[in-house]
N, CA, C and O atoms as CSV, one atom per row, in Angstrom:
chain,resi,resn,atom,element,x,y,z
A,1,UNK,N,N,-6.619,3.410,-9.207
A,1,UNK,CA,C,-5.947,3.630,-7.950
A,1,UNK,C,C,-6.542,2.708,-6.898
A,1,UNK,O,O,-7.754,2.491,-6.861
A,2,UNK,N,N,-5.687,2.170,-6.049
A,2,UNK,CA,C,-6.117,1.210,-5.043
A,2,UNK,C,C,-6.564,1.880,-3.752
A,2,UNK,O,O,-6.120,2.982,-3.426
A,3,UNK,N,N,-7.445,1.206,-3.021
A,3,UNK,CA,C,-7.770,1.594,-1.659
A,3,UNK,C,C,-6.779,0.894,-0.747
A,3,UNK,O,O,-6.646,-0.329,-0.794
A,4,UNK,N,N,-6.088,1.656,0.077
A,4,UNK,CA,C,-5.056,1.101,0.942
A,4,UNK,C,C,-5.660,0.523,2.212
A,4,UNK,O,O,-6.664,1.020,2.723
A,5,UNK,N,N,-5.033,-0.532,2.709
A,5,UNK,CA,C,-5.405,-1.027,4.040
A,5,UNK,C,C,-4.946,0.022,5.049
A,5,UNK,O,O,-4.107,0.867,4.738
A,6,UNK,N,N,-5.494,-0.040,6.241
A,6,UNK,CA,C,-5.090,0.909,7.287
A,6,UNK,C,C,-3.590,0.800,7.561
A,6,UNK,O,O,-2.916,1.809,7.768
A,7,UNK,N,N,-3.077,-0.418,7.562
A,7,UNK,CA,C,-1.650,-0.655,7.804
A,7,UNK,C,C,-0.801,-0.007,6.705
A,7,UNK,O,O,0.180,0.673,7.006
A,8,UNK,N,N,-1.168,-0.212,5.442
A,8,UNK,CA,C,-0.411,0.362,4.331
A,8,UNK,C,C,-0.513,1.890,4.316
A,8,UNK,O,O,0.467,2.576,4.023
A,9,UNK,N,N,-1.699,2.422,4.631
A,9,UNK,CA,C,-1.875,3.874,4.677
A,9,UNK,C,C,-0.977,4.486,5.751
A,9,UNK,O,O,-0.358,5.527,5.531
A,10,UNK,N,N,-0.911,3.835,6.911
A,10,UNK,CA,C,-0.065,4.328,7.996
A,10,UNK,C,C,1.416,4.242,7.617
A,10,UNK,O,O,2.192,5.147,7.922
A,11,UNK,N,N,1.797,3.159,6.956
A,11,UNK,CA,C,3.190,2.990,6.531
A,11,UNK,C,C,3.571,4.072,5.519
A,11,UNK,O,O,4.629,4.690,5.637
A,12,UNK,N,N,2.714,4.300,4.531
A,12,UNK,CA,C,2.991,5.332,3.538
A,12,UNK,C,C,3.024,6.716,4.171
A,12,UNK,O,O,3.831,7.555,3.773
A,13,UNK,N,N,2.164,6.966,5.149
A,13,UNK,CA,C,2.188,8.249,5.846
A,13,UNK,C,C,3.544,8.456,6.532
A,13,UNK,O,O,4.085,9.562,6.526
A,14,UNK,N,N,4.082,7.399,7.117
A,14,UNK,CA,C,5.407,7.480,7.739
A,14,UNK,C,C,6.483,7.808,6.722
A,14,UNK,O,O,7.376,8.611,6.994
A,15,UNK,N,N,6.402,7.190,5.549
A,15,UNK,CA,C,7.364,7.493,4.485
A,15,UNK,C,C,7.246,8.953,4.042
A,15,UNK,O,O,8.251,9.633,3.834
A,16,UNK,N,N,6.008,9.421,3.901
A,16,UNK,CA,C,5.794,10.811,3.476
A,16,UNK,C,C,6.285,11.769,4.557
A,16,UNK,O,O,6.956,12.753,4.246
A,17,UNK,N,N,5.960,11.495,5.832
A,17,UNK,CA,C,6.441,12.356,6.911
A,17,UNK,C,C,7.970,12.428,6.915
A,17,UNK,O,O,8.533,13.495,7.159
A,18,UNK,N,N,8.641,11.317,6.652
A,18,UNK,CA,C,10.100,11.271,6.722
A,18,UNK,C,C,10.777,11.751,5.440
A,18,UNK,O,O,11.685,12.580,5.495
A,19,UNK,N,N,10.351,11.245,4.302
A,19,UNK,CA,C,11.069,11.476,3.043
A,19,UNK,C,C,10.189,12.008,1.933
A,19,UNK,O,O,10.562,11.924,0.763
A,20,UNK,N,N,9.033,12.553,2.267
A,20,UNK,CA,C,8.090,12.935,1.227
A,20,UNK,C,C,7.694,14.389,1.256
A,20,UNK,O,O,8.130,15.173,2.098
A,21,UNK,N,N,6.842,14.717,0.292
A,21,UNK,CA,C,6.315,16.065,0.139
A,21,UNK,C,C,4.840,15.975,-0.217
A,21,UNK,O,O,4.434,15.158,-1.043
A,22,UNK,N,N,4.052,16.821,0.413
A,22,UNK,CA,C,2.665,17.035,0.011
A,22,UNK,C,C,2.579,18.512,-0.318
A,22,UNK,O,O,2.871,19.358,0.527
A,23,UNK,N,N,2.179,18.827,-1.547
A,23,UNK,CA,C,2.169,20.224,-1.957
A,23,UNK,C,C,1.168,20.458,-3.069
A,23,UNK,O,O,0.470,19.541,-3.501
A,24,UNK,N,N,1.109,21.680,-3.518
A,24,UNK,CA,C,0.402,22.013,-4.758
A,24,UNK,C,C,1.480,22.557,-5.700
A,24,UNK,O,O,2.259,23.434,-5.325
A,25,UNK,N,N,1.514,22.042,-6.896
A,25,UNK,CA,C,2.569,22.386,-7.835
A,25,UNK,C,C,1.976,22.625,-9.211
A,25,UNK,O,O,0.786,22.407,-9.436
A,26,UNK,N,N,2.812,23.071,-10.119
A,26,UNK,CA,C,2.383,23.226,-11.508
A,26,UNK,C,C,3.545,22.869,-12.421
A,26,UNK,O,O,4.712,23.008,-12.053
A,27,UNK,N,N,3.209,22.412,-13.600
A,27,UNK,CA,C,4.239,22.051,-14.576
A,27,UNK,C,C,4.630,23.237,-15.442
A,27,UNK,O,O,5.755,23.305,-15.937
A,28,UNK,N,N,3.682,24.195,-15.629
A,28,UNK,CA,C,3.933,25.376,-16.455
A,28,UNK,C,C,3.535,26.618,-15.669
A,28,UNK,O,O,2.570,26.578,-14.907
A,29,UNK,N,N,4.252,27.709,-15.839
A,29,UNK,CA,C,4.030,28.909,-15.036
A,29,UNK,C,C,2.667,29.552,-15.251
A,29,UNK,O,O,2.212,30.309,-14.393
A,30,UNK,N,N,2.009,29.278,-16.358
A,30,UNK,CA,C,0.717,29.920,-16.641
A,30,UNK,C,C,-0.488,29.093,-16.187
A,30,UNK,O,O,-1.624,29.465,-16.481
A,31,UNK,N,N,-0.272,27.990,-15.485
A,31,UNK,CA,C,-1.406,27.172,-15.063
A,31,UNK,C,C,-1.568,27.197,-13.548
A,31,UNK,O,O,-0.648,27.564,-12.817
A,32,UNK,N,N,-2.747,26.803,-13.090
A,32,UNK,CA,C,-3.006,26.711,-11.653
A,32,UNK,C,C,-2.281,25.506,-11.072
A,32,UNK,O,O,-1.958,24.547,-11.774
A,33,UNK,N,N,-2.040,25.585,-9.791
A,33,UNK,CA,C,-1.370,24.480,-9.110
A,33,UNK,C,C,-2.348,23.342,-8.854
A,33,UNK,O,O,-3.555,23.554,-8.732
A,34,UNK,N,N,-1.804,22.129,-8.776
A,34,UNK,CA,C,-2.600,20.938,-8.507
A,34,UNK,C,C,-1.895,20.109,-7.431
A,34,UNK,O,O,-0.689,20.254,-7.232
A,35,UNK,N,N,-2.637,19.240,-6.738
A,35,UNK,CA,C,-2.024,18.442,-5.666
A,35,UNK,C,C,-0.928,17.524,-6.193
A,35,UNK,O,O,-1.006,16.988,-7.299
A,36,UNK,N,N,0.089,17.364,-5.365
A,36,UNK,CA,C,1.185,16.457,-5.685
A,36,UNK,C,C,1.676,15.818,-4.396
A,36,UNK,O,O,1.725,16.456,-3.345
A,37,UNK,N,N,2.036,14.556,-4.497
A,37,UNK,CA,C,2.641,13.828,-3.388
A,37,UNK,C,C,3.873,13.138,-3.937
A,37,UNK,O,O,3.815,12.507,-4.993
A,38,UNK,N,N,4.989,13.252,-3.230
A,38,UNK,CA,C,6.202,12.574,-3.673
A,38,UNK,C,C,6.931,11.975,-2.477
A,38,UNK,O,O,6.806,12.441,-1.344
A,39,UNK,N,N,7.693,10.928,-2.766
A,39,UNK,CA,C,8.559,10.299,-1.771
A,39,UNK,C,C,9.898,10.076,-2.445
A,39,UNK,O,O,9.966,9.442,-3.497
A,40,UNK,N,N,10.971,10.594,-1.847
A,40,UNK,CA,C,12.317,10.405,-2.384
A,40,UNK,C,C,13.054,9.368,-1.546
A,40,UNK,O,O,12.901,9.317,-0.326
A,41,UNK,N,N,13.858,8.542,-2.216
A,41,UNK,CA,C,14.599,7.512,-1.499
A,41,UNK,C,C,15.680,6.958,-2.411
A,41,UNK,O,O,15.585,7.059,-3.634
A,42,UNK,N,N,16.703,6.375,-1.814
A,42,UNK,CA,C,17.751,5.723,-2.598
A,42,UNK,C,C,17.429,4.263,-2.879
A,42,UNK,O,O,18.114,3.621,-3.675
A,43,UNK,N,N,16.399,3.735,-2.238
A,43,UNK,CA,C,16.002,2.336,-2.409
A,43,UNK,C,C,14.847,2.244,-3.398
A,43,UNK,O,O,13.691,2.462,-3.035
A,44,UNK,N,N,15.162,1.921,-4.640
A,44,UNK,CA,C,14.118,1.871,-5.672
A,44,UNK,C,C,13.104,0.774,-5.386
A,44,UNK,O,O,11.939,0.904,-5.763
A,45,UNK,N,N,13.520,-0.302,-4.730
A,45,UNK,CA,C,12.580,-1.377,-4.408
A,45,UNK,C,C,11.491,-0.891,-3.441
A,45,UNK,O,O,10.339,-1.312,-3.543
A,46,UNK,N,N,11.850,-0.018,-2.518
A,46,UNK,CA,C,10.870,0.564,-1.609
A,46,UNK,C,C,9.848,1.384,-2.401
A,46,UNK,O,O,8.647,1.292,-2.146
A,47,UNK,N,N,10.318,2.180,-3.353
A,47,UNK,CA,C,9.410,3.006,-4.144
A,47,UNK,C,C,8.567,2.156,-5.096
A,47,UNK,O,O,7.429,2.515,-5.397
A,48,UNK,N,N,9.105,1.048,-5.567
A,48,UNK,CA,C,8.302,0.121,-6.379
A,48,UNK,C,C,7.178,-0.483,-5.538
A,48,UNK,O,O,6.058,-0.658,-6.018
A,49,UNK,N,N,7.484,-0.799,-4.286
A,49,UNK,CA,C,6.469,-1.297,-3.355
A,49,UNK,C,C,5.355,-0.266,-3.204
A,49,UNK,O,O,4.175,-0.614,-3.267
A,50,UNK,N,N,5.720,1.004,-3.004
A,50,UNK,CA,C,4.739,2.086,-2.860
A,50,UNK,C,C,3.883,2.174,-4.118
A,50,UNK,O,O,2.657,2.247,-4.032
A,51,UNK,N,N,4.513,2.168,-5.271
A,51,UNK,CA,C,3.800,2.271,-6.550
A,51,UNK,C,C,2.810,1.127,-6.730
A,51,UNK,O,O,1.684,1.338,-7.180
A,52,UNK,N,N,3.233,-0.087,-6.377
A,52,UNK,CA,C,2.345,-1.250,-6.492
A,52,UNK,C,C,1.170,-1.151,-5.530
A,52,UNK,O,O,0.036,-1.453,-5.903
A,53,UNK,N,N,1.429,-0.733,-4.299
A,53,UNK,CA,C,0.358,-0.613,-3.298
A,53,UNK,C,C,-0.660,0.448,-3.716
A,53,UNK,O,O,-1.866,0.243,-3.580
A,54,UNK,N,N,-0.173,1.578,-4.223
A,54,UNK,CA,C,-1.050,2.692,-4.593
A,54,UNK,C,C,-1.766,2.407,-5.909
A,54,UNK,O,O,-2.943,2.733,-6.060
A,55,UNK,N,N,-1.060,1.801,-6.859
A,55,UNK,CA,C,-1.662,1.519,-8.165
A,55,UNK,C,C,-1.720,2.738,-9.071
A,55,UNK,O,O,-2.484,2.762,-10.035
A,56,UNK,N,N,-0.913,3.752,-8.764
A,56,UNK,CA,C,-0.864,4.967,-9.573
A,56,UNK,C,C,0.470,5.652,-9.310
A,56,UNK,O,O,1.191,5.292,-8.379
A,57,UNK,N,N,0.791,6.639,-10.134
A,57,UNK,CA,C,2.030,7.385,-9.966
A,57,UNK,C,C,3.160,6.793,-10.768
A,57,UNK,O,O,2.994,5.792,-11.466
A,58,UNK,N,N,4.321,7.429,-10.658
A,58,UNK,CA,C,5.489,6.935,-11.384
A,58,UNK,C,C,6.750,7.166,-10.573
A,58,UNK,O,O,6.778,7.975,-9.646
A,59,UNK,N,N,7.783,6.441,-10.942
A,59,UNK,CA,C,9.086,6.560,-10.289
A,59,UNK,C,C,10.047,7.185,-11.289
A,59,UNK,O,O,10.143,6.743,-12.434
A,60,UNK,N,N,10.753,8.214,-10.846
A,60,UNK,CA,C,11.733,8.873,-11.702
A,60,UNK,C,C,13.098,8.828,-11.032
A,60,UNK,O,O,13.202,8.710,-9.811
A,61,UNK,N,N,14.136,8.923,-11.842
A,61,UNK,CA,C,15.504,9.005,-11.323
A,61,UNK,C,C,15.833,10.456,-11.053
A,61,UNK,O,O,15.468,11.345,-11.822
A,62,UNK,N,N,16.525,10.685,-9.950
A,62,UNK,CA,C,16.975,12.043,-9.646
A,62,UNK,C,C,18.413,12.187,-10.159
A,62,UNK,O,O,19.168,11.217,-10.227
A,63,UNK,N,N,18.757,13.394,-10.506
A,63,UNK,CA,C,20.091,13.663,-11.046
A,63,UNK,C,C,21.134,13.510,-9.942
A,63,UNK,O,O,20.942,14.004,-8.831
A,64,UNK,N,N,22.233,12.827,-10.246
A,64,UNK,CA,C,23.346,12.679,-9.307
A,64,UNK,C,C,24.270,13.873,-9.520
A,64,UNK,O,O,24.858,14.034,-10.589
A,65,UNK,N,N,24.391,14.711,-8.483
A,65,UNK,CA,C,25.176,15.939,-8.603
A,65,UNK,C,C,26.656,15.680,-8.341
A,65,UNK,O,O,27.516,16.220,-9.037
A,66,UNK,N,N,26.952,14.854,-7.338
A,66,UNK,CA,C,28.334,14.551,-6.994
A,66,UNK,C,C,28.585,13.058,-7.150
A,66,UNK,O,O,27.715,12.232,-6.877
A,67,UNK,N,N,29.774,12.738,-7.589
A,67,UNK,CA,C,30.134,11.347,-7.861
A,67,UNK,C,C,29.998,10.443,-6.646
A,67,UNK,O,O,29.689,9.260,-6.785
A,68,UNK,N,N,30.227,10.992,-5.450
A,68,UNK,CA,C,30.171,10.165,-4.246
A,68,UNK,C,C,28.751,10.022,-3.689
A,68,UNK,O,O,28.563,9.354,-2.673
A,69,UNK,N,N,27.751,10.634,-4.330
A,69,UNK,CA,C,26.364,10.502,-3.886
A,69,UNK,C,C,25.731,9.228,-4.447
A,69,UNK,O,O,25.995,8.827,-5.580
A,70,UNK,N,N,24.902,8.615,-3.635
A,70,UNK,CA,C,24.164,7.431,-4.056
A,70,UNK,C,C,23.040,7.851,-4.995
A,70,UNK,O,O,22.356,8.838,-4.725
A,71,UNK,N,N,22.834,7.129,-6.084
A,71,UNK,CA,C,21.700,7.458,-6.956
A,71,UNK,C,C,20.396,7.408,-6.155
A,71,UNK,O,O,20.209,6.533,-5.310
A,72,UNK,N,N,19.506,8.352,-6.429
A,72,UNK,CA,C,18.231,8.359,-5.714
A,72,UNK,C,C,17.077,8.488,-6.702
A,72,UNK,O,O,17.261,8.816,-7.874
A,73,UNK,N,N,15.886,8.218,-6.185
A,73,UNK,CA,C,14.691,8.138,-7.022
A,73,UNK,C,C,13.544,8.852,-6.314
A,73,UNK,O,O,13.602,9.115,-5.113
A,74,UNK,N,N,12.511,9.157,-7.074
A,74,UNK,CA,C,11.332,9.784,-6.494
A,74,UNK,C,C,10.084,9.103,-7.033
A,74,UNK,O,O,9.946,8.888,-8.237
A,75,UNK,N,N,9.186,8.769,-6.130
A,75,UNK,CA,C,7.850,8.316,-6.495
A,75,UNK,C,C,6.974,9.559,-6.483
A,75,UNK,O,O,6.977,10.304,-5.503
A,76,UNK,N,N,6.223,9.798,-7.560
A,76,UNK,CA,C,5.377,10.992,-7.638
A,76,UNK,C,C,3.993,10.632,-8.167
A,76,UNK,O,O,3.838,9.763,-9.026
A,77,UNK,N,N,2.991,11.331,-7.626
A,77,UNK,CA,C,1.614,11.177,-8.083
A,77,UNK,C,C,0.988,12.569,-8.041
A,77,UNK,O,O,1.246,13.343,-7.120
A,78,UNK,N,N,0.164,12.883,-9.040
A,78,UNK,CA,C,-0.386,14.233,-9.188
A,78,UNK,C,C,-1.918,14.222,-9.290
A,78,UNK,O,O,-2.559,13.179,-9.426
A,79,UNK,N,N,-2.463,15.437,-9.215
A,79,UNK,CA,C,-3.871,15.723,-9.479
A,79,UNK,C,C,-4.823,14.932,-8.587
A,79,UNK,O,O,-4.597,14.802,-7.384
A,80,UNK,N,N,-5.881,14.410,-9.185
A,80,UNK,CA,C,-6.918,13.723,-8.393
A,80,UNK,C,C,-6.391,12.427,-7.770
A,80,UNK,O,O,-6.845,12.022,-6.699
A,81,UNK,N,N,-5.442,11.784,-8.435
A,81,UNK,CA,C,-4.852,10.587,-7.835
A,81,UNK,C,C,-4.089,10.960,-6.563
A,81,UNK,O,O,-4.161,10.248,-5.562
A,82,UNK,N,N,-3.357,12.080,-6.605
A,82,UNK,CA,C,-2.657,12.554,-5.412
A,82,UNK,C,C,-3.661,12.896,-4.322
A,82,UNK,O,O,-3.452,12.565,-3.155
A,83,UNK,N,N,-4.747,13.556,-4.699
A,83,UNK,CA,C,-5.786,13.912,-3.736
A,83,UNK,C,C,-6.356,12.666,-3.065
A,83,UNK,O,O,-6.557,12.649,-1.851
A,84,UNK,N,N,-6.616,11.632,-3.849
A,84,UNK,CA,C,-7.137,10.377,-3.313
A,84,UNK,C,C,-6.138,9.759,-2.324
A,84,UNK,O,O,-6.528,9.314,-1.244
A,85,UNK,N,N,-4.864,9.734,-2.691
A,85,UNK,CA,C,-3.845,9.156,-1.818
A,85,UNK,C,C,-3.693,9.987,-0.544
A,85,UNK,O,O,-3.563,9.433,0.547
A,86,UNK,N,N,-3.708,11.305,-0.680
A,86,UNK,CA,C,-3.590,12.185,0.485
A,86,UNK,C,C,-4.738,11.929,1.454
A,86,UNK,O,O,-4.527,11.888,2.666
A,87,UNK,N,N,-5.949,11.758,0.931
A,87,UNK,CA,C,-7.104,11.467,1.788
A,87,UNK,C,C,-6.895,10.174,2.574
A,87,UNK,O,O,-7.284,10.083,3.739
A,88,UNK,N,N,-6.282,9.176,1.938
A,88,UNK,CA,C,-6.110,7.885,2.601
A,88,UNK,C,C,-5.043,7.916,3.696
A,88,UNK,O,O,-5.169,7.215,4.700
A,89,UNK,N,N,-3.995,8.721,3.512
A,89,UNK,CA,C,-2.899,8.710,4.493
A,89,UNK,C,C,-3.011,9.833,5.526
A,89,UNK,O,O,-2.327,9.791,6.549
A,90,UNK,N,N,-3.855,10.831,5.279
A,90,UNK,CA,C,-3.925,12.011,6.146
A,90,UNK,C,C,-4.132,11.688,7.629
A,90,UNK,O,O,-3.490,12.323,8.466
A,91,UNK,N,N,-4.991,10.740,7.996
A,91,UNK,CA,C,-5.179,10.478,9.436
A,91,UNK,C,C,-3.917,10.013,10.160
A,91,UNK,O,O,-3.843,10.078,11.387
A,92,UNK,N,N,-2.931,9.547,9.406
A,92,UNK,CA,C,-1.729,8.976,10.005
A,92,UNK,C,C,-0.520,9.909,9.951
A,92,UNK,O,O,0.522,9.591,10.526
A,93,UNK,N,N,-0.634,11.043,9.280
A,93,UNK,CA,C,0.473,11.994,9.188
A,93,UNK,C,C,0.697,12.663,10.538
A,93,UNK,O,O,-0.262,12.915,11.267
A,94,UNK,N,N,1.948,12.954,10.879
A,94,UNK,CA,C,2.274,13.518,12.185
A,94,UNK,C,C,3.068,14.824,12.100
A,94,UNK,O,O,3.292,15.457,13.132
A,95,UNK,N,N,3.495,15.246,10.926
A,95,UNK,CA,C,4.276,16.471,10.779
A,95,UNK,C,C,3.390,17.585,10.228
A,95,UNK,O,O,2.175,17.421,10.128
A,96,UNK,N,N,3.988,18.702,9.877
A,96,UNK,CA,C,3.262,19.813,9.258
A,96,UNK,C,C,2.539,19.368,7.987
A,96,UNK,O,O,1.610,20.033,7.529
A,97,UNK,N,N,2.965,18.256,7.430
A,97,UNK,CA,C,2.333,17.740,6.205
A,97,UNK,C,C,0.884,17.343,6.458
A,97,UNK,O,O,0.084,17.308,5.522
A,98,UNK,N,N,0.531,17.042,7.710
A,98,UNK,CA,C,-0.863,16.746,8.050
A,98,UNK,C,C,-1.732,17.976,7.831
A,98,UNK,O,O,-2.859,17.858,7.352
A,99,UNK,N,N,-1.227,19.150,8.174
A,99,UNK,CA,C,-1.979,20.392,7.962
A,99,UNK,C,C,-2.099,20.708,6.478
A,99,UNK,O,O,-3.152,21.144,6.012
A,100,UNK,N,N,-1.017,20.488,5.736
A,100,UNK,CA,C,-1.081,20.687,4.281
A,100,UNK,C,C,-2.123,19.755,3.673
A,100,UNK,O,O,-2.939,20.170,2.850
A,101,UNK,N,N,-2.085,18.496,4.088
A,101,UNK,CA,C,-3.044,17.514,3.569
A,101,UNK,C,C,-4.466,17.942,3.879
A,101,UNK,O,O,-5.341,17.872,3.016
A,102,UNK,N,N,-4.701,18.383,5.105
A,102,UNK,CA,C,-6.036,18.812,5.517
A,102,UNK,C,C,-6.527,19.987,4.669
A,102,UNK,O,O,-7.679,19.999,4.235
A,103,UNK,N,N,-5.665,20.965,4.435
A,103,UNK,CA,C,-6.028,22.117,3.605
A,103,UNK,C,C,-6.381,21.693,2.182
A,103,UNK,O,O,-7.374,22.149,1.617
A,104,UNK,N,N,-5.568,20.826,1.618
A,104,UNK,CA,C,-5.799,20.369,0.243
A,104,UNK,C,C,-7.103,19.588,0.161
A,104,UNK,O,O,-7.904,19.811,-0.747
A,105,UNK,N,N,-7.320,18.678,1.099
A,105,UNK,CA,C,-8.547,17.874,1.106
A,105,UNK,C,C,-9.777,18.770,1.244
A,105,UNK,O,O,-10.766,18.590,0.532
A,106,UNK,N,N,-9.713,19.723,2.149
A,106,UNK,CA,C,-10.861,20.573,2.443
A,106,UNK,C,C,-11.167,21.563,1.315
A,106,UNK,O,O,-12.334,21.873,1.073
A,107,UNK,N,N,-10.137,22.064,0.621
A,107,UNK,CA,C,-10.347,23.192,-0.289
A,107,UNK,C,C,-10.147,22.937,-1.772
A,107,UNK,O,O,-10.749,23.635,-2.589
A,108,UNK,N,N,-9.339,21.980,-2.150
A,108,UNK,CA,C,-8.955,21.862,-3.563
A,108,UNK,C,C,-10.159,21.699,-4.489
A,108,UNK,O,O,-10.301,22.459,-5.446
A,109,UNK,N,N,-11.012,20.737,-4.225
A,109,UNK,CA,C,-12.149,20.505,-5.124
A,109,UNK,C,C,-13.125,21.675,-5.117
A,109,UNK,O,O,-13.675,22.031,-6.159
A,110,UNK,N,N,-13.340,22.270,-3.956
A,110,UNK,CA,C,-14.270,23.400,-3.852
A,110,UNK,C,C,-13.771,24.611,-4.635
A,110,UNK,O,O,-14.569,25.418,-5.110
A,111,UNK,N,N,-12.455,24.737,-4.769
A,111,UNK,CA,C,-11.875,25.894,-5.452
A,111,UNK,C,C,-11.435,25.585,-6.881
A,111,UNK,O,O,-10.745,26.390,-7.507
A,112,UNK,N,N,-11.831,24.423,-7.396
A,112,UNK,CA,C,-11.426,24.015,-8.736
A,112,UNK,C,C,-12.657,23.680,-9.561
A,112,UNK,O,O,-13.185,22.572,-9.461
A,113,UNK,N,N,-13.121,24.619,-10.374
A,113,UNK,CA,C,-14.284,24.320,-11.212
A,113,UNK,C,C,-13.952,23.260,-12.257
A,113,UNK,O,O,-12.867,23.268,-12.839
A,114,UNK,N,N,-14.884,22.359,-12.488
A,114,UNK,CA,C,-14.662,21.261,-13.445
A,114,UNK,C,C,-14.358,21.780,-14.852
A,114,UNK,O,O,-13.605,21.155,-15.598
A,115,UNK,N,N,-14.954,22.937,-15.214
A,115,UNK,CA,C,-14.730,23.449,-16.567
A,115,UNK,C,C,-13.466,24.301,-16.658
A,115,UNK,O,O,-13.108,24.752,-17.746
A,116,UNK,N,N,-12.781,24.530,-15.532
A,116,UNK,CA,C,-11.542,25.295,-15.542
A,116,UNK,C,C,-11.724,26.792,-15.695
A,116,UNK,O,O,-10.741,27.520,-15.837
A,117,UNK,N,N,-12.961,27.266,-15.669
A,117,UNK,CA,C,-13.213,28.697,-15.840
A,117,UNK,C,C,-13.403,29.355,-14.477
A,117,UNK,O,O,-14.232,28.930,-13.672
A,118,UNK,N,N,-12.615,30.402,-14.238
A,118,UNK,CA,C,-12.632,31.116,-12.966
A,118,UNK,C,C,-13.098,32.551,-13.192
A,118,UNK,O,O,-12.712,33.193,-14.169
A,119,UNK,N,N,-13.946,33.053,-12.264
A,119,UNK,CA,C,-14.190,34.492,-12.251
A,119,UNK,C,C,-13.129,35.099,-11.325
A,119,UNK,O,O,-12.348,34.364,-10.721
A,120,UNK,N,N,-13.092,36.430,-11.208
A,120,UNK,CA,C,-12.049,37.086,-10.412
A,120,UNK,C,C,-12.054,36.618,-8.958
A,120,UNK,O,O,-10.999,36.342,-8.387
A,121,UNK,N,N,-13.239,36.530,-8.365
A,121,UNK,CA,C,-13.361,36.127,-6.967
A,121,UNK,C,C,-12.848,34.701,-6.758
A,121,UNK,O,O,-12.136,34.432,-5.790
A,122,UNK,N,N,-13.207,33.796,-7.658
A,122,UNK,CA,C,-12.766,32.404,-7.565
A,122,UNK,C,C,-11.247,32.310,-7.713
A,122,UNK,O,O,-10.587,31.556,-6.997
A,123,UNK,N,N,-10.708,33.080,-8.647
A,123,UNK,CA,C,-9.263,33.052,-8.879
A,123,UNK,C,C,-8.501,33.571,-7.667
A,123,UNK,O,O,-7.467,33.013,-7.301
A,124,UNK,N,N,-9.000,34.629,-7.043
A,124,UNK,CA,C,-8.359,35.148,-5.826
A,124,UNK,C,C,-8.414,34.130,-4.698
A,124,UNK,O,O,-7.427,33.939,-3.988
A,125,UNK,N,N,-9.550,33.478,-4.525
A,125,UNK,CA,C,-9.683,32.447,-3.491
A,125,UNK,C,C,-8.731,31.293,-3.772
A,125,UNK,O,O,-8.119,30.747,-2.855
A,126,UNK,N,N,-8.608,30.930,-5.028
A,126,UNK,CA,C,-7.719,29.831,-5.430
A,126,UNK,C,C,-6.260,30.179,-5.133
A,126,UNK,O,O,-5.533,29.361,-4.570
A,127,UNK,N,N,-5.830,31.375,-5.503
A,127,UNK,CA,C,-4.448,31.808,-5.266
A,127,UNK,C,C,-4.158,31.897,-3.764
A,127,UNK,O,O,-3.064,31.548,-3.320
A,128,UNK,N,N,-5.132,32.361,-2.990
A,128,UNK,CA,C,-4.978,32.450,-1.544
A,128,UNK,C,C,-4.791,31.055,-0.940
A,128,UNK,O,O,-3.939,30.854,-0.074
A,129,UNK,N,N,-5.594,30.100,-1.404
A,129,UNK,CA,C,-5.468,28.705,-0.958
A,129,UNK,C,C,-4.082,28.157,-1.277
A,129,UNK,O,O,-3.444,27.543,-0.422
A,130,UNK,N,N,-3.613,28.377,-2.505
A,130,UNK,CA,C,-2.292,27.873,-2.904
A,130,UNK,C,C,-1.202,28.442,-2.005
A,130,UNK,O,O,-0.311,27.711,-1.571
A,131,UNK,N,N,-1.266,29.745,-1.722
A,131,UNK,CA,C,-0.265,30.372,-0.859
A,131,UNK,C,C,-0.335,29.830,0.572
A,131,UNK,O,O,0.694,29.623,1.215
A,132,UNK,N,N,-1.540,29.605,1.056
A,132,UNK,CA,C,-1.709,29.066,2.407
A,132,UNK,C,C,-1.044,27.701,2.526
A,132,UNK,O,O,-0.379,27.418,3.522
A,133,UNK,N,N,-1.220,26.858,1.520
A,133,UNK,CA,C,-0.591,25.533,1.523
A,133,UNK,C,C,0.936,25.673,1.485
A,133,UNK,O,O,1.643,25.028,2.258
A,134,UNK,N,N,1.429,26.509,0.589
A,134,UNK,CA,C,2.879,26.634,0.406
A,134,UNK,C,C,3.573,27.281,1.600
A,134,UNK,O,O,4.759,27.041,1.825
A,135,UNK,N,N,2.854,28.094,2.365
A,135,UNK,CA,C,3.450,28.746,3.529
A,135,UNK,C,C,3.554,27.818,4.734
A,135,UNK,O,O,4.291,28.122,5.672
A,136,UNK,N,N,2.840,26.700,4.735
A,136,UNK,CA,C,2.962,25.730,5.826
A,136,UNK,C,C,4.285,25.004,5.704
A,136,UNK,O,O,4.505,24.249,4.757
A,137,UNK,N,N,5.158,25.231,6.656
A,137,UNK,CA,C,6.507,24.643,6.639
A,137,UNK,C,C,6.797,24.049,8.001
A,137,UNK,O,O,6.057,24.297,8.953
A,138,UNK,N,N,7.873,23.260,8.112
A,138,UNK,CA,C,8.206,22.682,9.418
A,138,UNK,C,C,8.486,23.789,10.438
A,138,UNK,O,O,9.020,24.845,10.099
A,139,UNK,N,N,8.120,23.529,11.675
A,139,UNK,CA,C,8.396,24.473,12.747
A,139,UNK,C,C,9.898,24.534,12.987
A,139,UNK,O,O,10.584,23.513,12.949
A,140,UNK,N,N,10.398,25.731,13.231
A,140,UNK,CA,C,11.826,25.886,13.529
A,140,UNK,C,C,12.025,25.719,15.022
A,140,UNK,O,O,11.354,26.363,15.828
A,141,UNK,N,N,12.947,24.853,15.377
A,141,UNK,CA,C,13.225,24.601,16.796
A,141,UNK,C,C,14.507,25.308,17.180
A,141,UNK,O,O,15.441,25.414,16.385
A,142,UNK,N,N,14.535,25.783,18.396
A,142,UNK,CA,C,15.709,26.512,18.885
A,142,UNK,C,C,16.560,25.608,19.719
A,142,UNK,O,O,17.599,26.032,20.226
């Protein structure tokens, strides 16, 4: 994974604020959640640029639901690579995603034992952290 220049980190933060997601997710229902960062866009060249700058992650095609919709794609990065990228762009985030990033940076490693073994107290703290991240949503404006 690459270290981003300040300019590239700020640019990627703008993409994430506008068209991206910072979250904790899981691939299977029986596993703990892990950090994930994604950016969706209809311009695959933009996502290829992101992938090259970051040096990690992958680009996937999204399903076209209606014939008149433009094909779209998603750049995604998971786990420690996502954590590394989140750390690099966090100072430049301006939406609620900045708070999600801060929570993940501050708590994920502390609540994730390297051996994957949790006692009851650790598991409760981990689940509480996951819920705290997922409950952070955009503010509703009237």
